[in-house]
N, C-alpha and C positions, 0 to 999 in steps of 0.2 A: 819663331813660328811655333804655334801650339801643335802638339802631337795628337793624333786621333786616339781616343780612349778605347774604341772598339777593337776586337780581335780581327786581324786581317783575314779576309776570306781567301781560301785557295782558289786560284784562277787558272784559266787555260794557259796563261803565260808560265805559271809555276809548274804545271804538268809538263809543258814542252821542255823546260829547262831540266827538270828531274829525269826525263826520259831520253834526253839527248836528241830530240827531233825538233822540227819547226812547228810553230803554232798552226801553220796551215795543215800539217799532218794530223795534229791533235783534233783540229776542227773537223777534218774529214772523217776521222774515227768516231767522234761524237755524233756526227750526222749519218753514220753507217754507210759511208761511201765505199764502193767495192775496190777502188784502185789503191789499196794500201797493202803492203806485204804482210802476210799473216804473222810473221815473227815480230814485226814492228807493232802491229795491232795488239798482240798479246803482251808485249813489253809495256806499252802505254796503259793498257787496261790494268795491268798488274800494279803499276805506279799509282794509278787512280785509287785502287783498293787500299794500297799501303798508306796513302796519306789522306784517305777519307774524302775524296772528291766526289760530289754527287751532282750530275747535271740537272737542269730544271725538270721537274717531274711533270708527267702528262696531266695529272689531275689539276695542278696549278694552272696549266695552260687553258684547260677546259673551263675552269672556274672563272678565270679572268677574261677569257675571250681573246687573249693575246699569247703569242708564242714566246715572248721575252727573248727573242733572238734579233740580233742586228746583222744584216748581210753586208759584207764588204765586197764589192765587185771590183776586182783588180785583174782585168784581162792581160795575160802575159805575152803580148805581141809587140812590145816596144821596149820598155825599161825593165831592169831587174827589180825584184821586190824591194820596197823601202821598208825594211823590217822595223826600224824605230818608229816610223809613222803608224804602222799597224799595231805594234805593241802598245803604244800610248793610247790609241783609240780603243783597243781592247780593254785596257785597264780602266779607262773612263766609263765604258759601258758596263763592265762587270761590277764596278763599284755601285752602280745603280740597279743591279740585279738582272742585267741582261747578259746573254752569252753571244759570242761572235761566230758567225759562219762565213768563212772566206771562200769566195768563188773566183777561180782564176781562168775559167774557160769563157770564150765569147758566148753571148746569149742572144738568141733571137728575141723579137718583141714578145712573142707568146711565152717563151721561157722566162723572160724578165718578169712579166706579169704573173706567171704561175707561182713565183716565189711568194708574192703577197696573197694571191687567191688561195693558195694551198696552205696558208698559215705557216710558211717557212721563215717568215721575217715580219717584224712590225715596222721596220724602217731600213733604209739602205744608205751606205756611204759609197759614193762613186769615185773611183780613182782612174788614172790614165784618161783624163778628160780630153776629148778632142775639141778643136775649135768649133766644129759643128757636130754635136753629139746627139745621135738619135735617141739615146736612153733618156735624155732630159725631157724631150717632148712626150715620149711614151708614158713616163711616170707622172708628168705634170697633167696630162690629159685625164688620167685616172685618179688624180688627187692623192697619190701615195706619198708618204713622207720620205724625203731624202735630202742629203746634203752632198755637194760636190767638193772634192778635194782637188781644185783646179778651176779653170775658167773657160767659158765659151766666148765666142764673138759677141753674142747677145745674152746677157745674164739677167735680164729683166725678170723680177719676181722670183729669183732662185736664191736659195741659201748656199753659201760657199765659203771656203777658207782656202787660201793659196799663199804661196811664197811670192813676195813682190820682187820677182827677178829683174824687172825693169830698174827698180831702185838699186839692186845689187850691181848690175852691169854699169849703170850710170856712175856709181861710186868708184868702181874699178877703173873706168876710163878717166875719171877726174884725177884719181891718184896717179895714174901713169902720165897724164898730161902735165901735172905739177912736177913730175920728175924729169920733164923735158922730152918725153917720147912723142914723136909725130908720125911714126910708121907702126901702127898697132894692128896686129892680125887678130882675127876672131874665128874660133873653131867651134862649131856646134853641130849636133845631130840635125839631120835634115828635118825641117818642119813637116814635110810630107813623107810618110812611110806607108808603103802599100796602099796608096790612095787615101790614107787617113792623115788629117792635118792635126798635129798636136800643138795646143796653145802655148805650152811652156817655151818650146823652141821658137815659135813665132814671136812671142813677146820679147824674148831675149835678143833676137836678131833685130827687131825693130828698135830696141833701146840702143844697141850698138850703132845702127844707122843714124839715129838722132844725135848721138854723141859726136859722131864723125862730122855731121853737118854743123853742129854747134861750134866745134873747135877747128873746122876747116881741114879735116884730115881725110886722106884717101880711104875708101872702103875696101879693106883687104880681108875678106872672109871666105871660109870654105864650109860647105855642108858635108858631113861625113856620116859613115855608117856606125854600127855598134862594135865592130871588131877593132881591137887596138892596133893591129898591124896595118889595117886599112887606114885608120886614123893617122898613124905614123907616116905612111906613104903620102897621104894627101898633105900633111903638114910639111914634109920635106919638099914637096912641089911648091907649096906656098913660099917657103924660105928661099928656094932656088930662083923663083920668079920675082922675088922682091928682096934683093940683097940688103937694102937699108933697113929691113924690118928689125925693130929693136924690142918689141914686146908682143906677147900673145895672151889673150884672154879666152878661157873656155868655161861656159856655165854648166857643164855636165861632168859629173865625177868620172864616168866611164871614158871620157876623152883625155883625162889628165895623163895617164900612162903613155898613150900614143904620142901626145905632144912632147913629153920628156924624152921618149925614144928618138923622135925625129931630131930634136935639138942635139942630143948626144951623137947621133949619126952624122950630123953636119960639123961635128968638132967644135960646137959652141959651148960656152960656159954660162951658167945661170948664177947670179944676175949680171956678171961682168959684160957678156956679149948680148944677152937677151933676158928681159924680165918676163916672168910668168905669173899669171893670176888664174886660179882654177877654183872649182867647187869641189871640196873634199872635206871629209869629217876631220874633227880636230886631232884625233890620235894619229891618223895617217898623215896629216899635214906636218905634224911635228917630226915624223919619221923620215920625211923626204930630206934630201941633201941638195941644197940648203932647205930648211923648213919653208913650206909653201905659203905664200900669201893667198888668202882664200876669200871667196864669197861664201858665207856660211849657209847651210840649208837647215831651216828651223823645223826639223822633223818632229821633235817632241811637241812643240807648240801646235803644229798642224794636226797631229793626231788628237791631242787633248781638246782643241777647239772644235774639230769636226764632231767628236763624241758629245761635247757640251751642247752644241747647236741641235744635233739630232735628238738628243734626250729632251731638250726643251720643247722641240716641236711635238714629240710624242706625249709629253706631259701637259701640253697646252699652255706652258708658261711663256713660250715664244710664239707670238701670233703674227709677226711680220718677218719677211725675209731678212736673214743676217748675212752680211757680206764682209769678210775680214781678210785683209791683206797683211801678212806678217813680213816686216822688213828684215832682210838678212843683214848681218854685220859684215863689213870688210875688215878682215883681220890681217894686219900687215906683219909679215915675217921676212925671212931672208931672201926670198926669190925675186924681190923687186928692188931695183936701185936706179940711180940716175942713168939717163940715156947715154949710150956711147956715141960720140961724134967723131 
């Protein structure tokens, strides 16, 4: 692969790493948000001075009529931040001369529109997409450029990039059935949280249901909260009520610890007594004992593709909606084995 000849520009990601803070914190300092500790603000500004980082200047914004800012709206009321996704999106945008402004608070319709009307962003990446997401209609009605990192029930005319979790769950179920498993549990975050329906959980559960119908298996699933102890308690109940259970699949990283806790509490061994497939990053999967068979999460690809699509919309090189589903890999390790009969 050919290497770039130009000198790498200092980015918000570099500032965050050198300052020992998150890219969200750096973004808030660059946008003069008040809720940053003064000591942290001074440290980050000092690092910027030391390595010669200069944010987009006002005269360039006025001259071009653009802010050269991309807003990432990631409301923190369901999942923890997907740092790798955000970093890859930031790198893609900054390579094209844009800076990233990360917004983690919920926004009213007027607040959402004010970001564009006030020149705070030229485009937006929407994360934590709900099955019926009001942000989509608001931005579409006003013809503001955006891309979703996720899916709604109706995606007509919308640019999006998402993990094809249905494919990942289908491959996990196929793998377990080939190993002789017929009692397969499924543990997922509730698709509906605080009256908000999240597409990812919905698509994952639908895929599990289809696989059970295809293979003639009982549907043994539980919807759980975000706390690992609550997950463990629910999984223990699932195991107690279904003693022949020989495998569990979970499509969320935050559920994995709770599942493993429950299995240990029941005195079961992985994979001798029960096989486990979870969604977990590669390094953590290798550290598990035994190493965990996983559905991968294509965080880097999601971030890069979201940035590429939005930049294409802004540049006018993409004139039709782009919809990309990235297939996760099933990585077989030591946590799955033949069913115990």
